[in-house]
C-alpha positions as CSV (number, residue, x, y, z in Angstrom):
1,M,-61.7,77.0,61.4
2,R,-64.0,76.4,64.3
3,I,-65.6,72.9,64.9
4,L,-69.2,73.1,66.0
5,R,-71.9,70.5,66.5
6,L,-74.7,70.9,64.0
7,T,-77.6,71.8,66.3
8,G,-80.8,73.6,65.5
9,A,-79.5,76.7,67.1
10,V,-76.2,76.6,65.1
11,E,-78.1,76.1,61.8
12,K,-80.5,78.9,62.6
13,R,-77.6,81.3,63.3
14,L,-75.8,80.3,60.0
15,L,-79.0,80.7,57.9
16,A,-79.9,84.0,59.6
17,A,-76.5,85.5,59.0
18,R,-76.6,85.0,55.2
19,E,-80.2,85.9,54.7
20,R,-80.1,89.2,56.6
21,R,-80.8,92.2,54.4
22,D,-77.6,94.2,53.8
23,V,-79.0,97.6,54.5
24,Q,-75.6,99.3,54.5
25,A,-74.7,98.0,51.1
26,E,-78.1,99.0,49.7
27,K,-77.7,102.5,51.1
28,V,-74.3,103.0,49.5
29,A,-75.3,101.5,46.2
30,A,-78.5,103.6,46.0
31,K,-76.5,106.8,46.5
32,I,-74.0,105.9,43.7
33,I,-76.7,104.8,41.3
34,A,-78.7,108.1,41.8
35,D,-75.5,110.1,41.2
36,V,-74.7,108.2,38.0
37,R,-78.2,108.7,36.8
38,R,-78.0,112.4,37.5
39,R,-74.5,113.2,36.4
40,G,-73.7,110.4,33.9
41,D,-70.0,110.2,32.9
42,A,-68.9,112.9,35.3
43,A,-70.1,110.7,38.2
44,L,-68.4,107.6,36.6
45,L,-65.1,109.5,36.6
46,S,-65.4,110.8,40.1
47,W,-66.5,107.5,41.7
48,T,-63.9,105.5,39.8
49,Q,-61.2,107.9,41.1
50,K,-62.5,107.8,44.6
51,L,-63.2,104.0,45.0
52,D,-60.7,102.4,42.6
53,G,-58.0,105.0,42.4
54,V,-58.2,105.0,38.6
55,N,-58.0,108.3,36.6
56,L,-60.3,107.7,33.7
57,A,-59.7,111.2,32.4
58,R,-56.1,110.3,31.8
59,L,-56.5,106.6,30.8
60,G,-59.7,106.8,28.9
61,M,-63.0,105.1,29.7
62,W,-62.6,102.5,27.0
63,V,-59.7,100.1,26.3
64,S,-58.4,100.6,22.8
65,Q,-58.3,97.8,20.2
66,R,-54.5,98.3,20.1
67,E,-54.3,97.5,23.9
68,I,-56.2,94.3,23.3
69,E,-53.9,93.3,20.4
70,E,-50.8,94.1,22.4
71,A,-52.1,92.0,25.4
72,Q,-52.5,89.0,23.1
73,E,-49.0,89.5,21.7
74,R,-47.6,89.6,25.2
75,A,-49.5,86.6,26.5
76,S,-47.5,83.3,26.9
77,A,-48.3,80.3,24.8
78,D,-49.3,78.4,28.0
79,F,-51.8,81.1,29.0
80,L,-53.3,81.3,25.5
81,R,-53.7,77.5,25.4
82,A,-55.3,77.4,28.8
83,V,-57.8,80.2,27.9
84,K,-58.7,78.5,24.6
85,H,-59.2,75.2,26.4
86,A,-61.6,76.8,28.9
87,I,-63.5,78.6,26.2
88,A,-63.9,75.4,24.2
89,N,-65.4,73.5,27.2
90,V,-67.7,76.4,28.2
91,R,-68.9,76.7,24.6
92,K,-69.7,72.9,24.4
93,V,-71.8,73.1,27.6
94,A,-73.5,76.4,26.5
95,E,-74.5,74.8,23.1
96,K,-76.1,72.0,24.9
97,Q,-78.0,74.4,27.2
98,L,-79.4,76.6,24.5
99,P,-83.2,76.4,24.1
100,R,-84.5,75.3,20.6
101,N,-87.2,76.3,18.3
102,W,-90.1,73.9,18.3
103,S,-93.7,73.5,17.2
104,I,-96.5,71.2,18.2
105,E,-100.1,70.8,17.0
106,V,-102.0,70.7,20.3
107,E,-105.2,69.8,18.4
108,P,-106.4,69.9,14.8
109,G,-106.0,73.5,13.5
110,V,-104.2,74.8,16.6
111,S,-100.4,74.9,16.6
112,I,-98.1,76.4,19.3
113,G,-94.5,77.0,18.7
114,Q,-91.4,78.5,20.3
115,M,-89.0,80.8,18.6
116,V,-85.7,81.6,20.3
117,R,-84.3,85.1,20.0
118,P,-81.1,86.5,21.6
119,I,-81.1,89.5,23.9
120,E,-79.8,92.4,21.8
121,T,-77.3,94.0,24.1
122,I,-75.8,92.6,27.4
123,G,-73.3,93.8,30.0
124,C,-70.7,91.6,31.5
125,Y,-69.5,92.7,34.9
126,I,-66.0,91.4,35.6
127,P,-64.8,91.7,39.2
128,G,-61.5,93.6,39.3
129,G,-60.7,94.1,43.0
130,K,-57.8,92.2,44.5
131,S,-58.0,89.8,41.5
132,T,-59.2,90.5,38.0
133,L,-61.4,87.5,37.2
134,L,-60.7,86.9,33.5
135,S,-62.6,83.6,33.9
136,T,-65.8,85.6,34.5
137,L,-65.4,87.1,31.1
138,V,-65.3,83.6,29.6
139,M,-68.3,82.5,31.7
140,T,-70.4,85.4,30.6
141,A,-69.3,86.2,27.0
142,V,-69.1,82.6,25.7
143,P,-72.8,81.7,26.4
144,A,-73.8,85.1,25.1
145,Q,-72.0,84.4,21.8
146,V,-73.5,80.9,21.6
147,A,-77.0,82.5,22.1
148,G,-76.3,85.0,19.3
149,V,-76.1,88.2,21.3
150,K,-75.1,91.0,19.0
151,R,-73.5,93.5,21.4
152,I,-71.4,92.4,24.4
153,V,-70.1,95.2,26.7
154,A,-67.6,94.2,29.3
155,V,-66.7,96.3,32.3
156,C,-63.8,95.9,34.8
157,S,-62.2,98.3,37.2
158,R,-58.7,96.9,36.5
159,P,-58.6,95.2,33.1
160,N,-55.1,93.6,33.2
161,H,-53.2,92.1,30.3
162,E,-54.6,88.7,30.9
163,L,-58.2,89.9,30.8
164,L,-57.6,91.9,27.6
165,A,-55.8,88.9,26.0
166,A,-58.9,86.8,26.8
167,A,-61.1,89.5,25.3
168,G,-59.1,89.4,22.1
169,I,-59.4,85.7,21.8
170,L,-63.2,86.0,22.2
171,G,-63.3,88.8,19.6
172,L,-64.7,91.4,22.1
173,S,-64.0,95.0,21.3
174,E,-65.9,96.9,24.0
175,V,-64.2,96.8,27.4
176,A,-64.6,99.7,29.8
177,R,-62.4,100.5,32.7
178,I,-65.2,100.9,35.2
179,G,-66.3,98.7,38.1
180,G,-68.4,98.6,41.3
181,T,-71.8,100.1,41.7
182,Q,-71.0,102.9,39.3
183,A,-70.5,100.4,36.5
184,V,-73.8,98.6,37.3
185,A,-75.6,101.9,37.2
186,A,-74.0,103.0,33.9
187,L,-74.9,99.7,32.2
188,A,-78.4,99.7,33.6
189,Y,-79.3,103.3,32.7
190,G,-76.7,104.3,30.1
191,T,-74.5,107.4,30.0
192,K,-73.1,109.4,27.1
193,A,-70.1,107.0,26.9
194,I,-71.6,103.8,28.2
195,P,-74.5,102.1,26.3
196,R,-77.6,101.0,28.1
197,V,-77.9,97.2,28.1
198,A,-81.0,95.0,28.2
199,K,-79.5,92.6,30.8
200,L,-76.6,92.5,33.3
201,F,-74.5,89.5,34.0
202,G,-71.7,88.6,36.4
203,P,-70.9,88.2,40.1
204,G,-69.6,90.8,42.4
205,N,-69.2,91.8,46.1
206,R,-72.0,92.8,48.4
207,F,-72.2,96.3,47.0
208,V,-72.4,95.1,43.4
209,T,-75.0,92.5,44.3
210,A,-77.1,95.2,46.1
211,A,-76.7,97.5,43.1
212,K,-77.9,94.7,40.7
213,Q,-80.9,94.1,42.8
214,L,-81.8,97.8,43.0
215,V,-81.5,98.4,39.2
216,S,-83.4,95.1,38.4
217,R,-86.6,97.2,38.3
218,D,-85.3,98.9,35.2
219,C,-82.8,96.4,33.7
220,A,-82.9,92.7,33.8
221,I,-80.2,90.9,35.8
222,D,-79.0,87.3,35.7
223,L,-79.1,86.3,39.4
224,P,-77.8,87.4,42.8
225,A,-74.2,86.2,42.6
226,G,-72.6,87.7,45.7
227,P,-69.9,86.5,48.1
228,T,-68.7,83.0,47.4
229,E,-70.1,80.0,49.4
230,A,-68.7,76.4,49.5
231,I,-69.8,73.3,51.4
232,V,-68.0,70.0,51.5
233,I,-69.9,66.9,52.8
234,A,-67.6,64.1,53.7
235,S,-67.2,61.4,56.5
236,K,-63.9,60.2,55.0
237,G,-61.4,61.2,52.4
238,N,-58.2,63.0,52.0
239,P,-58.1,65.9,54.6
240,A,-55.5,67.8,52.6
241,W,-57.7,67.8,49.5
242,I,-60.8,68.8,51.4
243,A,-58.9,71.6,53.1
244,A,-57.6,72.8,49.8
245,D,-61.1,73.1,48.3
246,L,-62.3,75.1,51.3
247,L,-59.3,77.4,51.1
248,A,-59.8,77.9,47.3
249,Q,-63.2,79.4,47.8
250,A,-62.3,81.2,51.0
251,E,-59.7,83.3,49.2
252,H,-62.3,85.0,46.9
253,A,-63.3,87.6,49.5
254,P,-63.1,88.3,53.3
255,D,-66.9,87.5,53.5
256,A,-66.7,84.2,51.5
257,A,-68.2,81.2,53.4
258,S,-66.4,77.8,53.5
259,I,-68.0,75.0,55.4
260,L,-67.2,71.3,56.0
261,V,-70.1,69.1,57.2
262,T,-69.1,65.7,58.5
263,T,-70.2,62.9,60.8
264,S,-66.6,62.1,61.7
265,A,-65.0,64.0,64.6
266,R,-61.6,62.6,63.4
267,L,-62.0,64.0,59.9
268,A,-63.1,67.3,61.4
269,R,-59.9,67.6,63.4
270,E,-57.7,66.5,60.5
271,V,-59.2,69.0,58.1
272,Q,-58.9,71.7,60.8
273,R,-55.2,71.0,61.1
274,E,-54.8,70.9,57.3
275,V,-56.5,74.2,56.9
276,A,-54.2,75.8,59.4
277,T,-51.1,74.3,57.8
278,Q,-52.1,75.3,54.3
279,L,-53.2,78.8,55.4
280,E,-49.7,79.4,56.7
281,K,-48.3,79.0,53.2
282,L,-50.5,81.7,51.8
283,P,-49.7,85.4,51.9
284,K,-51.0,87.2,55.0
285,A,-53.0,89.5,52.7
286,N,-54.9,86.5,51.2
287,S,-58.6,86.9,51.9
288,A,-58.8,83.3,53.2
289,N,-57.2,84.5,56.4
290,A,-60.1,86.8,57.2
291,S,-63.0,84.7,55.8
292,L,-62.0,81.4,57.6
293,K,-61.9,83.3,60.9
294,T,-65.4,84.8,60.5
295,T,-67.5,82.6,58.2
296,G,-65.4,79.4,58.0
297,V,-66.8,76.5,60.1
298,I,-66.6,72.7,60.4
299,L,-70.0,71.2,61.4
300,L,-70.3,67.8,63.2
301,A,-73.6,66.2,62.0
302,A,-75.3,63.4,63.9
303,S,-76.0,61.5,60.7
304,D,-75.7,61.7,56.9
305,D,-79.4,62.5,56.8
306,Q,-78.9,65.6,59.0
307,A,-76.0,66.7,56.9
308,L,-77.9,66.5,53.7
309,D,-81.0,68.1,55.1
310,F,-78.8,71.1,56.3
311,V,-77.3,71.5,52.9
312,N,-80.7,71.6,51.1
313,R,-81.8,74.3,53.5
314,F,-78.6,76.3,53.1
315,A,-78.6,75.9,49.3
316,P,-74.9,76.6,48.8
317,E,-73.3,78.0,45.7
318,H,-70.7,75.2,45.5
319,L,-71.1,71.7,47.0
320,S,-68.5,69.0,47.0
321,L,-69.3,65.3,47.6
322,P,-65.8,63.9,47.4
323,E,-66.6,60.4,48.7
324,S,-70.3,60.1,48.1
325,K,-72.0,57.9,45.6
326,A,-75.0,58.6,43.3
327,A,-77.5,57.9,46.2
328,A,-76.3,61.0,48.0
329,L,-76.6,63.1,44.8
330,K,-80.3,62.1,44.5
331,R,-80.9,63.6,47.9
332,I,-79.6,67.1,46.9
333,S,-82.3,69.5,45.9
334,A,-80.7,72.9,46.2
335,A,-77.2,73.8,45.2
336,G,-75.6,76.0,42.5
337,T,-73.2,73.4,41.3
338,V,-72.1,70.0,42.6
339,F,-68.7,68.4,42.4
340,I,-68.6,64.6,42.5
341,G,-65.6,62.5,43.5
342,P,-62.2,63.2,45.1
343,W,-60.7,64.4,41.8
344,A,-63.3,67.1,41.2
345,A,-61.4,70.0,42.6
346,Q,-63.6,73.1,42.9
347,P,-61.2,75.3,40.9
348,F,-62.0,73.2,37.8
349,G,-65.5,74.6,37.9
350,D,-64.2,78.1,38.4
351,Y,-62.1,77.9,35.2
352,A,-62.3,75.1,32.7
353,S,-64.6,72.1,33.2
354,G,-67.3,73.8,31.1
355,S,-69.9,74.4,33.9
356,N,-70.6,78.1,34.5
357,H,-69.1,79.7,37.6
358,V,-71.7,82.5,37.8
359,L,-73.9,80.8,40.4
360,P,-76.7,81.7,42.9
361,T,-75.7,82.7,46.4
362,G,-77.5,83.7,49.6
363,G,-80.0,80.8,49.3
364,W,-81.1,81.6,45.7
365,A,-80.1,78.1,44.7
366,R,-83.4,77.0,46.2
367,S,-85.2,78.5,43.2
368,R,-82.7,78.5,40.3
369,G,-79.4,77.1,39.0
370,G,-76.3,78.8,37.7
371,L,-75.9,80.9,34.5
372,S,-76.6,79.1,31.2
373,A,-77.0,80.0,27.6
374,A,-80.8,80.1,28.2
375,D,-80.3,83.3,30.3
376,F,-79.2,85.1,27.1
377,V,-82.3,84.5,25.0
378,K,-86.0,85.1,24.9
379,C,-88.3,82.2,24.2
380,I,-91.3,83.7,22.3
381,S,-94.4,81.6,21.9
382,V,-96.1,81.6,18.5
383,Q,-99.8,80.6,18.1
384,T,-101.2,79.6,14.8
385,V,-105.0,79.0,14.6
386,S,-106.8,77.9,11.4
387,H,-110.5,78.1,10.7
388,K,-110.9,74.5,11.9
389,G,-109.0,75.4,15.1
390,F,-111.2,78.4,15.6
391,Q,-114.3,76.3,15.4
392,R,-112.9,73.8,18.0
393,L,-111.9,76.6,20.5
394,A,-114.6,79.3,20.1
395,A,-117.5,77.9,22.1
396,G,-115.3,77.0,25.2
397,V,-113.5,80.3,25.1
398,R,-116.7,82.3,25.0
399,V,-118.0,80.3,28.0
400,L,-114.8,81.0,30.0
401,A,-114.7,84.7,29.1
402,R,-118.4,85.0,30.2
403,A,-117.5,83.3,33.5
404,E,-114.9,85.9,34.1
405,N,-117.2,88.7,33.1
406,L,-114.8,89.8,30.3
407,L,-117.3,90.8,27.7
408,A,-114.8,92.2,25.2
409,H,-113.0,88.9,25.2
410,E,-116.3,87.1,24.4
411,K,-117.0,89.7,21.7
412,A,-113.6,89.2,20.0
413,V,-114.5,85.6,19.4
414,A,-118.2,86.2,18.6
415,V,-117.6,88.7,15.8
416,R,-115.6,86.0,13.9
417,Q,-118.4,83.5,14.1
C-alpha cells in the first residue's frame, strides 16, 4: 500500500475516481438487458454460457428441492450452527428495524395512520463469481421474511452446497442458477422461466451495479451496492489487526478500496509492513493483491479533524474506529456501517453480528444507510376524516386551493358543504 499525505489534491483525486460514471459497464449492461428483454430465456441461456461457463440447458435453470435437501444433509454441524447463529442475529436486528402501524388524531375529527404492508415479490441477487456469498442470502432473505414478503426469488451464477444448505435452513425453494446483468434483467422484466419481481436486492460488481441502476426505471432496487470500500481511522492501535481488516475487504474484488487514515507516520509504516507480510500468506490469485496495488492507500492526515472531515466527504461503505471514543463517532455523518473498538473485526459485520452487509457504496452513504427490514415494506398512509373534521378543515383548504387556481379541488370541498 502506498503512503500519501492527505492533501486537497489527493482527496480530489480519490473522490473523482470513485464518482466517475462507469460508461463501459453501462454500455455492456444495456446490451445484455436489451437482449434478455427481447429473447427472454434463450438470452439467459446464451449469456450464462458465455460469461459464466454454465450450461443451463443441461443443469436446469432452477435448483431442485432435492438438491437443497441434499446440501443440508451434507453440511457439517459446525457450518449449520454458524449459519443459524448468523440468521438469528440478523433476524433480531431486522425485527427492531421494521416500521410499525400507528395512528394519531392530528386534531378533532382528523386521524392519520400508517399501515405497513410487505412487498409481494422480491429478488435476491447473490454474487457467485470467485466466491459464492451465502452470507448475502442471509442478509437479504431474513429481513424479507421478517417483513412478511410472500415470494423470495434468489439468483446466483454458482449456487454451491453451502449456499443451498443456507437456503434450506431459511425455507427458500426458488433458487435460479443465473447471475450477472442477465439475472438482473430477468428479475426486473421477467421471462417465461423467471418471475418478474417488484424490487431487487443485493450487492454486485460494477456491471451488476450498472444494470440495477438501468432497470431502476422499471423495477425498484435497494441501493447501489457496488465494489467494496473500507476506511480505518486510527492514530494508534495494533497494526496487525488494522492490516487484517484492510485485507479482509480488499479481497472482495480487484476494484475494492481499502484505506487507512492516520495522523501517525509511525503507524502508517507499521501497517504498511503488516499488509505486505499478511499479503504474502494469501494465494497469489486473491483479489487483495490487485486491489491494494491500485486502490489501496494509507493517508497521512495533519489532524484528527482533517481525517474525520475526509471520511464524511468520502462516505465509505465500511468505517472502523478501532481506538476512537464516542466523541469521534458523533463527528461521523456519512458511512454505511461503523465498527467501534479494536475487537470489532470487519468480517463480523459481513457475517454474523446482525447488522446488514448490503451497504451503500460510491458515496451513496451521504444520503442513505444500509439495507434494513424497512426496505422490504410499503408504508401506506391512511386518512380518516369525520364530519367534525371536515368542518375544521374545509374553509382553509378552499382558500389554499383557490390560491393555487385549482378550481376542481375547491369544488370537491364545496359540494360537501
